[in-house]
C-alpha positions as CSV (number, residue, x, y, z in Angstrom):
1,M,84.4,-38.0,29.5
2,Y,86.2,-37.6,26.1
3,I,85.1,-39.0,22.8
4,E,87.8,-39.6,20.2
5,S,86.1,-38.2,17.1
6,F,84.2,-35.0,16.5
7,V,82.1,-33.6,13.6
8,E,81.4,-29.9,13.7
9,Y,77.8,-28.8,14.2
10,N,76.0,-27.3,11.2
11,Y,73.9,-24.3,12.2
12,I,72.6,-23.1,8.9
13,G,69.0,-23.7,10.2
14,E,69.8,-21.3,13.1
15,I,71.0,-18.6,10.6
16,A,67.8,-19.0,8.6
17,G,65.7,-18.7,11.8
18,L,67.6,-15.6,12.8
19,L,66.9,-14.0,9.4
20,L,63.2,-14.9,9.5
21,S,62.7,-13.7,13.1
22,G,64.6,-10.5,12.3
23,L,62.4,-9.9,9.2
24,L,59.3,-10.7,11.2
25,L,60.3,-8.1,13.9
26,F,60.9,-5.5,11.2
27,V,57.5,-6.1,9.7
28,M,55.8,-5.9,13.0
29,L,57.4,-2.6,13.8
30,Y,56.8,-1.1,10.4
31,V,53.3,-2.1,9.3
32,R,51.5,-1.4,12.5
33,P,49.9,-4.8,13.0
34,K,46.5,-5.6,14.5
35,K,47.3,-5.6,18.2
36,T,44.8,-7.9,19.9
37,L,45.1,-9.2,23.4
38,L,47.3,-12.0,22.1
39,F,49.7,-10.0,19.9
40,K,52.1,-9.5,22.9
41,Y,52.8,-13.2,22.8
42,I,53.8,-13.0,19.1
43,F,55.9,-9.9,19.6
44,N,57.6,-11.1,22.8
45,G,58.1,-14.6,21.3
46,T,59.8,-13.0,18.3
47,I,62.2,-11.0,20.5
48,L,63.0,-14.1,22.6
49,S,63.5,-16.1,19.4
50,I,66.2,-13.7,18.3
51,V,67.9,-13.8,21.7
52,A,67.7,-17.6,21.8
53,I,69.1,-18.0,18.3
54,L,72.0,-15.7,19.1
55,F,72.8,-17.7,22.3
56,Q,72.5,-20.9,20.3
57,I,74.9,-19.7,17.6
58,S,77.4,-18.6,20.2
59,I,77.1,-22.1,21.9
60,I,77.7,-23.9,18.7
61,K,80.7,-21.6,17.9
62,V,82.2,-22.6,21.3
63,A,81.3,-26.3,20.8
64,N,83.0,-26.3,17.4
65,N,86.1,-24.4,18.5
66,P,86.6,-25.1,22.3
67,D,90.3,-24.3,22.1
68,Q,89.6,-20.9,20.9
69,Y,86.4,-19.9,22.7
70,Y,85.8,-22.2,25.7
71,N,85.5,-20.8,29.2
72,K,83.8,-23.1,31.6
73,N,81.8,-20.5,33.6
74,L,80.9,-18.4,30.5
75,F,79.9,-21.5,28.6
76,G,77.7,-22.6,31.5
77,I,76.0,-19.2,31.5
78,Q,75.4,-19.5,27.8
79,L,73.7,-22.9,28.2
80,I,71.6,-21.9,31.1
81,S,70.6,-18.6,29.5
82,F,69.5,-20.3,26.3
83,L,67.5,-22.9,28.2
84,L,65.7,-20.2,30.2
85,V,65.0,-18.1,27.1
86,Y,63.7,-21.2,25.3
87,N,61.3,-21.7,28.2
88,G,60.1,-18.2,27.6
89,I,59.5,-19.0,24.0
90,L,57.5,-22.1,24.9
91,Y,55.5,-20.0,27.3
92,C,54.6,-17.6,24.5
93,I,53.6,-20.4,22.2
94,F,51.7,-22.2,25.0
95,S,49.8,-19.0,25.9
96,Y,49.1,-17.9,22.3
97,V,47.6,-21.2,21.3
98,N,45.5,-21.7,24.5
99,M,44.3,-18.1,24.8
100,M,42.7,-18.4,21.3
101,S,39.6,-19.5,23.2
102,V,37.6,-17.0,25.3
103,V,36.8,-19.8,27.7
104,R,40.6,-20.5,28.2
105,R,41.1,-16.8,28.7
106,N,38.7,-16.9,31.7
107,Q,40.8,-19.9,32.9
108,R,44.1,-18.0,32.5
109,K,45.2,-18.4,36.1
110,E,44.8,-22.2,35.9
111,F,46.9,-22.3,32.7
112,I,49.6,-20.1,34.2
113,M,49.7,-22.5,37.2
114,M,49.9,-25.5,34.8
115,Y,52.8,-23.9,32.9
116,A,54.5,-22.9,36.2
117,V,54.5,-26.5,37.2
118,L,55.9,-27.6,33.9
119,S,58.6,-24.8,34.2
120,I,59.5,-26.0,37.6
121,I,60.0,-29.5,36.4
122,Y,62.0,-28.1,33.5
123,V,64.3,-26.0,35.8
124,I,64.8,-28.9,38.2
125,G,65.8,-31.1,35.3
126,I,68.4,-28.4,34.3
127,I,69.8,-28.3,37.9
128,I,70.1,-32.1,37.9
129,E,71.8,-32.2,34.5
130,I,74.3,-29.5,35.7
131,A,75.0,-31.4,38.9
132,A,75.6,-34.5,37.0
133,S,77.7,-32.7,34.4
134,G,75.4,-34.1,31.7
135,L,74.6,-31.1,29.6
136,Y,77.7,-31.5,27.5
137,T,80.9,-33.5,27.2
138,F,84.3,-32.9,25.7
139,T,85.9,-34.7,22.7
140,L,89.4,-34.3,21.5
141,N,88.4,-31.6,19.0
142,G,85.1,-30.2,20.3
143,I,82.2,-30.2,22.7
144,D,79.4,-32.7,22.5
145,I,76.1,-30.7,23.0
146,R,73.8,-33.4,21.7
147,H,72.3,-34.2,25.1
148,F,71.8,-30.5,25.8
149,T,69.9,-30.2,22.5
150,R,67.8,-33.3,23.2
151,Y,66.9,-32.0,26.6
152,Y,65.3,-28.7,25.4
153,I,63.8,-30.4,22.3
154,S,62.0,-32.8,24.7
155,A,60.5,-29.8,26.4
156,G,59.4,-28.5,23.1
157,I,57.7,-31.8,22.2
158,V,55.8,-31.8,25.6
159,C,54.6,-28.2,24.9
160,A,53.4,-29.1,21.4
161,V,51.5,-32.2,22.6
162,V,49.9,-30.2,25.5
163,C,48.9,-27.4,23.1
164,F,47.3,-29.9,20.7
165,I,45.4,-31.8,23.3
166,A,44.2,-28.5,24.9
167,S,43.0,-27.3,21.5
168,A,41.3,-30.6,20.7
169,L,39.4,-30.6,24.1
170,N,38.4,-27.0,23.5
171,R,37.5,-27.5,19.8
172,R,34.0,-25.9,20.0
173,E,35.4,-22.7,21.7
174,I,37.9,-21.8,19.0
175,S,37.4,-20.6,15.4
176,R,37.7,-22.9,12.5
177,I,40.8,-21.2,11.1
178,T,42.5,-21.5,14.5
179,W,41.7,-25.2,14.7
180,H,42.9,-25.8,11.1
181,A,46.1,-23.9,11.9
182,V,46.6,-26.0,15.1
183,C,46.0,-29.3,13.1
184,L,48.4,-28.3,10.4
185,F,51.3,-26.6,12.2
186,V,51.5,-28.4,15.6
187,P,52.0,-31.8,14.0
188,A,54.4,-30.2,11.6
189,S,56.3,-28.7,14.5
190,L,56.4,-32.2,16.2
191,V,57.9,-33.7,13.1
192,V,60.6,-31.0,13.0
193,L,61.2,-31.4,16.7
194,I,61.6,-35.2,16.4
195,G,63.8,-34.7,13.3
196,Q,66.0,-32.3,15.3
197,M,66.4,-35.0,18.0
198,I,67.5,-37.5,15.4
199,Y,69.7,-35.3,13.2
200,V,71.6,-33.7,16.1
201,V,72.8,-37.2,16.9
202,K,73.3,-38.6,13.4
203,A,74.6,-35.6,11.5
204,H,75.3,-32.8,14.0
205,Y,72.7,-30.6,12.4
206,I,71.1,-28.0,14.6
207,F,68.0,-26.3,13.3
208,S,65.9,-25.9,16.5
209,A,65.0,-22.3,15.5
210,T,62.9,-23.7,12.7
211,T,60.7,-25.4,15.4
212,Y,59.5,-22.1,16.9
213,V,60.1,-19.1,14.6
214,P,57.6,-20.3,11.9
215,I,54.9,-20.6,14.6
216,F,55.2,-16.9,15.4
217,M,55.4,-16.0,11.7
218,I,52.2,-18.0,10.9
219,G,50.3,-16.5,13.8
220,F,51.3,-13.0,12.7
221,L,50.4,-13.6,9.1
222,L,47.0,-15.2,9.9
223,F,45.7,-12.9,12.6
224,H,47.8,-9.7,12.9
225,N,49.2,-8.8,9.5
226,V,47.8,-5.6,8.0
227,P,50.0,-4.9,5.0
228,Y,50.0,-1.8,2.8
229,D,48.2,-1.7,-0.5
230,E,51.1,-2.0,-3.1
231,L,49.7,0.7,-5.4
232,S,48.0,3.3,-3.2
233,G,50.1,2.9,-0.1
234,T,47.0,2.8,2.1
235,Q,46.6,0.5,5.0
236,S,43.5,-1.3,6.4
237,I,41.1,-0.5,9.2
238,Y,43.1,-2.8,11.5
239,A,46.3,-0.7,10.9
240,L,44.3,2.4,11.8
241,D,43.1,0.8,15.0
242,A,46.6,-0.3,15.9
243,Y,47.9,3.3,15.2
244,L,45.2,5.0,17.3
245,M,45.5,2.5,20.1
246,K,49.2,3.2,20.3
247,N,49.2,7.0,19.9
248,M,45.9,8.3,21.3
249,G,46.5,10.6,24.3
250,K,50.2,10.7,23.6
251,K,50.3,12.8,20.4
252,K,48.2,15.6,18.8
253,I,46.3,13.6,16.1
254,W,43.9,14.9,13.5
255,V,41.6,12.6,11.7
256,V,40.3,13.3,8.2
257,Y,37.3,11.1,7.2
258,V,36.6,11.0,3.5
259,I,33.6,9.5,1.8
260,L,33.5,9.4,-2.0
261,K,30.0,9.6,-3.5
262,T,29.4,8.4,-7.1
263,L,26.8,6.3,-8.9
264,D,29.4,3.6,-9.6
265,I,32.3,3.5,-7.1
266,E,33.8,0.4,-8.8
267,N,33.8,2.2,-12.1
268,F,35.4,5.2,-10.4
269,I,38.2,3.0,-9.3
270,K,38.7,0.7,-12.2
271,K,37.3,2.5,-15.2
272,D,40.6,2.5,-17.1
273,I,44.3,2.7,-16.5
274,D,44.3,6.5,-16.6
275,S,41.7,6.7,-13.8
276,L,43.7,4.1,-11.8
277,Y,46.9,6.1,-12.3
278,Y,45.1,9.3,-11.3
279,G,43.7,7.6,-8.1
280,I,47.3,6.6,-7.2
281,S,48.5,10.1,-7.9
282,I,45.9,11.4,-5.4
283,C,47.4,9.2,-2.8
284,R,51.0,10.4,-3.7
285,N,49.8,14.0,-3.5
286,L,48.2,13.4,-0.1
287,E,51.4,11.8,1.2
288,N,53.5,14.7,0.0
289,L,51.5,17.2,2.1
290,S,53.2,16.0,5.3
291,P,55.6,13.3,6.5
292,S,53.2,12.6,9.3
293,L,50.1,12.1,7.1
294,R,49.0,8.4,6.9
295,L,46.5,6.9,4.6
296,Y,43.9,4.2,5.5
297,K,41.3,2.5,3.3
298,M,38.1,1.5,5.1
299,S,36.1,0.4,2.0
300,D,35.9,1.1,-1.7
301,N,34.5,4.6,-1.0
302,K,35.6,5.4,2.6
303,F,39.1,6.6,3.6
304,V,40.7,8.0,6.7
305,N,43.8,10.1,6.9
306,T,45.6,10.7,10.1
307,L,47.9,13.7,10.7
308,E,50.2,14.3,13.6
309,E,50.4,18.1,14.1
310,N,50.8,20.1,17.3
311,D,49.8,23.5,15.7
312,P,46.0,23.6,15.1
313,E,46.4,26.3,12.4
314,K,49.0,24.3,10.5
315,A,46.8,21.2,10.8
316,K,43.7,23.0,9.4
317,E,45.9,24.4,6.6
318,I,46.9,20.8,5.6
319,I,43.3,19.7,5.8
320,Q,42.3,22.4,3.5
321,E,45.0,21.2,1.1
322,I,43.5,17.7,1.2
323,R,40.2,19.3,0.2
324,G,42.0,21.1,-2.7
325,I,43.4,17.8,-4.0
326,F,39.9,16.3,-4.2
327,D,38.5,19.4,-5.7
328,K,41.1,19.3,-8.5
329,S,40.4,15.6,-9.0
330,R,36.7,16.3,-9.5
331,V,37.6,18.6,-12.4
332,D,40.3,16.4,-14.0
333,L,38.6,13.0,-13.8
334,D,36.0,11.8,-16.4
335,V,33.9,10.0,-13.8
336,P,31.8,12.4,-11.8
337,F,31.9,12.2,-8.1
338,N,31.2,14.2,-4.9
339,Y,32.9,13.9,-1.5
340,T,32.2,14.4,2.1
341,I,35.3,15.4,4.1
342,I,35.0,15.6,7.9
343,A,38.0,16.5,10.0
344,G,38.6,16.8,13.7
345,E,41.2,16.6,16.4
346,L,41.3,13.6,18.7
347,R,40.4,14.9,22.1
348,P,39.4,13.4,25.5
349,E,35.8,13.1,24.2
350,T,37.2,10.6,21.6
351,D,39.6,8.6,23.8
352,T,38.8,5.2,22.4
353,I,38.7,3.7,18.9
354,L,35.0,3.1,19.2
355,K,34.4,6.7,20.1
356,V,36.5,7.9,17.2
357,R,34.4,6.0,14.8
358,Q,31.1,7.0,16.4
359,F,32.2,10.7,16.5
360,F,32.7,10.9,12.8
361,E,29.5,8.9,12.1
362,F,27.7,11.3,14.5
363,I,28.8,14.3,12.5
364,S,28.2,12.8,9.1
365,K,24.6,12.0,10.1
366,R,24.1,15.6,11.1
367,L,25.3,17.0,7.8
368,V,22.5,17.7,5.3
369,D,22.5,15.1,2.6
370,Q,23.1,17.1,-0.5
371,N,23.9,16.2,-4.1
372,S,27.2,18.1,-3.8
373,S,30.5,17.8,-2.0
374,Q,30.7,18.7,1.7
375,F,33.6,19.8,3.8
376,Y,33.4,20.2,7.6
377,I,35.9,20.7,10.4
378,A,34.6,19.7,13.9
379,K,33.8,22.5,16.3
380,E,33.7,22.7,20.0
381,S,29.9,22.2,20.0
382,D,30.4,19.0,18.0
383,Y,32.5,17.4,20.8
384,K,30.0,18.5,23.4
385,G,27.1,17.2,21.4
386,F,28.9,13.9,20.8
387,S,29.7,13.4,24.5
388,E,26.0,13.8,25.3
389,H,25.0,11.5,22.4
390,Y,27.5,8.9,23.5
391,E,26.3,9.0,27.1
392,I,22.7,8.7,26.0
393,S,23.6,5.8,23.7
394,S,25.4,4.0,26.4
395,V,22.5,4.3,28.8
396,I,20.0,3.1,26.1
397,R,22.3,0.2,25.2
398,D,22.5,-0.8,28.8
399,I,18.7,-0.6,29.2
400,R,18.3,-2.9,26.2
401,L,20.8,-5.5,27.5
402,R,19.3,-5.6,31.0
403,E,15.7,-6.1,29.7
404,N,14.3,-4.8,33.0
405,L,10.7,-3.7,32.5
406,D,11.0,-1.7,35.7
407,D,14.1,0.2,34.8
408,E,14.1,3.4,36.7
409,R,16.0,5.3,34.0
410,V,12.9,5.2,31.8
411,V,10.7,7.8,33.4
412,V,7.0,8.0,32.4
413,Y,4.9,11.2,32.4
414,A,1.4,11.6,31.2
415,Q,-0.5,14.6,29.7
416,P,-4.3,14.6,30.3
417,I,-6.5,15.0,27.2
418,Y,-9.6,17.1,27.5
419,S,-13.0,15.9,26.3
420,V,-15.0,18.8,24.8
421,E,-18.3,16.9,25.1
422,T,-18.0,16.1,28.8
423,G,-15.9,19.1,29.9
424,S,-13.6,16.7,31.7
425,F,-10.4,14.8,31.3
426,K,-11.2,11.3,30.0
427,S,-7.8,10.1,28.7
428,A,-4.1,10.9,28.7
429,E,-1.0,10.4,26.6
430,A,2.0,8.7,28.2
431,L,5.2,10.5,27.5
432,M,8.7,9.0,28.0
433,R,11.7,10.7,29.4
434,L,15.2,9.2,29.8
435,K,17.2,9.7,33.0
436,V,20.9,10.1,32.3
437,G,22.8,11.0,35.4
438,D,20.9,13.8,37.0
439,K,19.3,15.0,33.7
440,L,16.0,14.1,32.1
441,I,16.3,13.8,28.3
442,S,13.4,14.6,26.1
443,P,12.2,12.0,23.5
444,E,13.1,14.3,20.6
445,V,16.7,13.6,21.6
446,F,16.9,10.0,22.5
447,I,14.2,8.4,20.4
448,P,16.2,8.7,17.1
449,I,19.2,7.2,19.0
450,A,17.1,4.3,20.3
451,E,15.6,3.7,16.9
452,S,19.0,3.6,15.1
453,S,20.5,1.3,17.7
454,G,17.6,-1.2,17.7
455,S,16.6,-0.4,21.3
456,I,13.3,1.4,20.8
457,H,11.1,-1.7,21.3
458,M,12.6,-2.3,24.7
459,L,11.8,1.3,25.7
460,T,8.3,1.0,24.5
461,C,7.8,-2.3,26.5
462,I,9.1,-0.5,29.6
463,I,6.7,2.4,29.2
464,L,3.8,0.0,28.5
465,N,4.7,-2.0,31.6
466,K,4.7,1.2,33.8
467,V,1.5,2.5,32.3
468,C,-0.2,-0.9,32.9
469,R,1.0,-0.9,36.5
470,A,-0.3,2.6,37.1
471,I,-3.7,1.8,35.5
472,S,-4.1,-1.4,37.6
473,S,-3.5,0.8,40.7
474,F,-6.4,3.2,40.1
475,D,-8.6,1.7,37.4
476,E,-11.1,0.6,40.0
477,Y,-11.6,4.0,41.6
478,Y,-11.4,6.5,38.7
479,D,-13.4,7.1,35.6
480,F,-11.3,7.4,32.5
481,D,-11.3,5.9,29.0
482,A,-7.6,5.0,28.3
483,I,-4.0,6.0,28.3
484,S,-2.2,6.1,24.9
485,I,1.4,5.1,24.2
486,N,3.5,6.1,21.2
487,C,4.6,3.2,19.0
488,S,7.7,3.8,16.9
489,A,8.0,3.4,13.2
490,K,10.9,0.9,13.7
491,E,8.8,-1.5,15.7
492,L,5.3,-1.3,14.2
493,S,6.2,-4.0,11.6
494,M,8.0,-6.3,14.1
495,E,6.8,-9.9,14.2
496,N,6.9,-10.2,18.0
497,L,5.2,-6.8,18.7
498,N,1.7,-8.3,19.4
499,R,3.1,-11.0,21.7
500,D,5.3,-8.7,23.7
501,F,2.5,-6.1,24.2
502,M,-0.1,-8.6,25.1
503,E,2.1,-10.4,27.6
504,I,2.6,-7.2,29.5
505,I,-1.0,-6.2,29.5
506,E,-2.2,-9.6,30.6
507,K,0.4,-9.6,33.4
508,Y,-1.6,-6.8,35.1
509,D,-5.0,-8.2,34.2
510,I,-6.4,-4.9,32.9
511,D,-8.9,-4.3,30.2
512,T,-7.1,-4.0,26.9
513,S,-9.4,-1.1,25.9
514,K,-7.6,1.0,28.6
515,I,-4.5,0.9,26.4
516,R,-4.3,2.8,23.1
517,L,-1.4,3.1,20.7
518,E,-0.4,6.2,18.8
519,V,1.1,5.6,15.3
520,T,2.5,8.3,13.0
521,E,1.8,8.4,9.3
522,T,5.5,7.7,8.6
523,A,5.4,4.6,10.8
524,M,2.2,3.4,9.2
525,F,3.4,3.6,5.6
526,E,7.1,2.6,5.8
527,N,6.0,-1.0,5.8
528,Y,2.3,-0.9,5.2
529,E,1.5,-4.6,5.0
530,S,3.3,-5.7,8.1
531,A,2.2,-2.6,10.1
532,N,-1.5,-3.0,9.1
533,K,-1.4,-6.7,10.0
534,N,-0.1,-5.9,13.5
535,M,-2.7,-3.2,14.0
536,E,-5.5,-5.6,13.0
537,V,-4.3,-8.2,15.4
538,L,-4.1,-5.8,18.3
539,S,-7.4,-4.1,17.3
540,A,-9.0,-7.6,17.6
541,E,-7.7,-7.7,21.1
542,G,-9.5,-4.5,22.0
543,I,-6.6,-2.0,21.6
544,Q,-7.5,1.2,19.7
545,F,-5.2,3.1,17.5
546,Y,-4.6,6.9,17.0
547,L,-3.1,8.3,13.8
548,D,-0.6,10.6,15.4
549,D,0.8,13.9,13.9
550,F,-1.7,13.8,11.0
551,G,-0.8,16.4,8.5
552,T,3.0,16.1,8.7
553,G,3.3,13.0,6.4
554,Y,2.4,12.3,2.8
555,S,-0.3,9.6,3.2
556,S,-3.6,9.7,1.3
557,L,-6.9,9.9,3.0
558,E,-8.0,6.7,1.2
559,R,-5.2,4.7,2.8
560,V,-5.9,6.2,6.2
561,M,-9.5,5.2,5.9
562,N,-8.5,1.6,5.2
563,C,-6.5,1.3,8.4
564,P,-8.0,0.4,11.8
565,F,-7.7,3.9,13.3
566,K,-10.3,5.2,15.7
567,T,-8.9,8.6,16.4
568,I,-7.1,11.1,14.2
569,K,-4.7,13.3,16.1
570,F,-4.0,16.5,14.1
571,D,-0.5,17.9,14.4
572,K,-0.2,21.3,16.1
573,T,1.4,22.8,13.0
574,L,-1.9,22.6,11.2
575,L,-3.6,24.5,14.0
576,Y,-1.0,27.2,14.0
577,K,-1.1,27.7,10.3
578,S,-4.9,27.6,10.1
579,L,-5.2,30.5,12.6
580,H,-3.6,32.9,10.1
581,D,-4.2,31.3,6.7
582,D,-7.8,31.2,5.3
583,R,-6.9,28.6,2.8
584,M,-5.4,26.3,5.4
585,N,-8.4,27.0,7.6
586,D,-10.7,25.7,4.9
587,I,-8.7,22.6,4.3
588,L,-8.6,21.8,8.0
589,S,-12.3,22.3,8.4
590,Y,-12.9,20.0,5.4
591,M,-10.7,17.3,6.8
592,I,-12.4,17.4,10.2
593,E,-15.8,17.1,8.5
594,V,-14.7,14.2,6.4
595,F,-13.2,12.2,9.3
596,K,-16.2,12.8,11.6
597,K,-18.7,11.8,8.9
598,N,-16.8,8.5,8.6
599,G,-16.9,7.8,12.3
600,F,-13.5,8.9,13.4
601,I,-12.8,10.8,16.6
602,T,-10.8,14.0,16.1
603,L,-8.1,15.3,18.5
604,I,-5.9,18.4,18.3
605,E,-2.6,18.8,20.2
606,G,-0.5,21.7,21.1
607,V,-3.2,24.1,22.4
608,E,-1.5,26.7,24.5
609,D,-3.7,29.8,24.6
610,E,-7.3,30.8,24.6
611,S,-7.4,31.7,20.9
612,Q,-6.2,28.3,19.9
613,K,-8.7,26.7,22.3
614,Q,-11.6,28.6,20.9
615,Y,-10.6,27.9,17.4
616,S,-10.3,24.1,18.2
617,V,-13.8,24.1,19.8
618,D,-15.4,26.0,16.9
619,R,-13.9,23.6,14.4
620,G,-15.5,20.7,16.2
621,F,-12.6,18.8,17.6
622,D,-13.7,16.1,20.0
623,Y,-10.6,16.2,22.2
624,I,-8.0,18.8,23.0
625,Q,-4.5,18.3,24.3
626,G,-2.1,21.1,25.3
627,Y,-0.4,23.1,28.0
628,L,-3.4,25.4,28.4
629,Y,-5.3,22.5,29.9
630,A,-2.7,20.5,31.7
631,K,1.1,19.9,31.6
632,P,2.6,16.5,31.7
633,T,2.7,14.9,35.2
634,P,4.3,11.7,36.6
635,I,2.2,8.7,35.5
636,E,1.5,7.9,39.2
637,E,-0.2,11.3,39.6
638,I,-2.4,11.3,36.4
639,K,-5.3,10.0,38.4
640,K,-5.9,13.4,40.0
641,F,-7.2,14.7,36.6
642,F,-9.8,12.0,36.4
643,N,-13.2,12.0,38.2
644,R,-13.6,9.5,40.9
645,K,-16.3,6.8,40.3
646,S,-19.5,7.6,42.1
647,S,-19.6,4.2,43.9
648,F,-16.6,5.2,46.0
């Protein structure tokens, strides 16, 4: 069918779309964006946009100049190719918008099936249009592609409507910023799509690229853009994550972790224009050390440099030069500051972004906190130590999340405590071990990890549960006073401590006096008011308290006297020092006398030989604990150290 008049199609909108999508692709490749699960839809959508626009421009060129460019078969391939690529663009948009919800991600198969159905309908429509020769018609001076344009624009409208409805139905499962973006840009896209339908008929304007390129650009700017700082040239933590995710395991990468320590970090950065310029010059000097050195800013006082270098000696040489730049800065700048620089190669032990962060935090915590600058390059032992630390941390985290009071990875031992008066074992201390693989980890190793991760209370509840279960199994047949459990400094001031402990004890229907809690001086006085309140509540329930490791803290005797302790457990270091130091011996003898006069029971730990035993007995300790008397044994076997009740 021929139409007598023809107006050339204007495709300035497509040119603009091509420039925008090309610029977007360049930015994505250059700034190392935040590559989340959904980033692939932005990236692939941008690639498809460029391809689609190029097809569209070539189609319009042919339509405007059929005598010069038209070939029936080639033109048909151009049309079909564009329609299929456009469908790919719609798929990227459809997936990106809907996968913003975690719930929708779990329903990904259903969404793929839904889009597959829509795609099948779309393709069938193309086939029907081709069979009916309806995608385009000839005029005397050109080719009419208005129907072709309206066809794919209709598909775009359907996609936009479905995306908006799906987002509205799933409003509670997506973030506020995502919902606001959907509310703003989906209706705007619909307006542009409808405008394209109208203007392609009335004025032969084609600007369909502006209906999809801005969507990818907005998505990138909102959720994936991690630009450089314009002055320092540093990038953000998201850029660091993207870089590591892409290159870990593929290249030899060294990471240099820098912490600046000053009384006023803001003043250090913004004191005056000279300091600002000097800070920028530091960044320039760092960049000049190597073309493969990259700078990242974590916060106002934390920075990370990454270095790609295959030669370890060369890498260490550059790292030393980094140190030299900061040393020079300390001399030249008016604002005093110190630094901590930790450097290390990324190895199999640090094969994820999380492990990289934790590795450097692990080392920084092990460095002695000094009022001076520190420089450290990771050693082989650090990687081994971190692997063990990470494995233990993972087990502890899993134990906390499972909340299983019978968790077999928490192994309970007990060490009997000898009564000097009766000459028998009347109590015991429960000791925790952590089973990691085929190894048993001592509390000195895992307790600090559990405390720092907020998992210590779960471990204490597990050991309390297992101790109560053991007591309930032999309480009726054996004569003993109690079994004590250590209570961490981090949990002694917790509001729910009393409730959690009493629920476990009441579950086994045992006498609360059979449970005693050991509390260190540090734990007691870190948060005195809250800790003392918890102790008073539990004391009222019949639970006695030991002051553990007495002599290692800095508390006053007066404050100790005011707390509801029944037993004072002297640390073994006091015993060892008193054996060879007359002055310490006098002090220890005096403290024992004072406590006993005020009604406290005294206990000494760490007795390992006869001389220590005799000294402890001579000084009047009521109870003695140590390897000389008994080694720790599984909690189920502790009953063999107690006397059987006479009635049985």
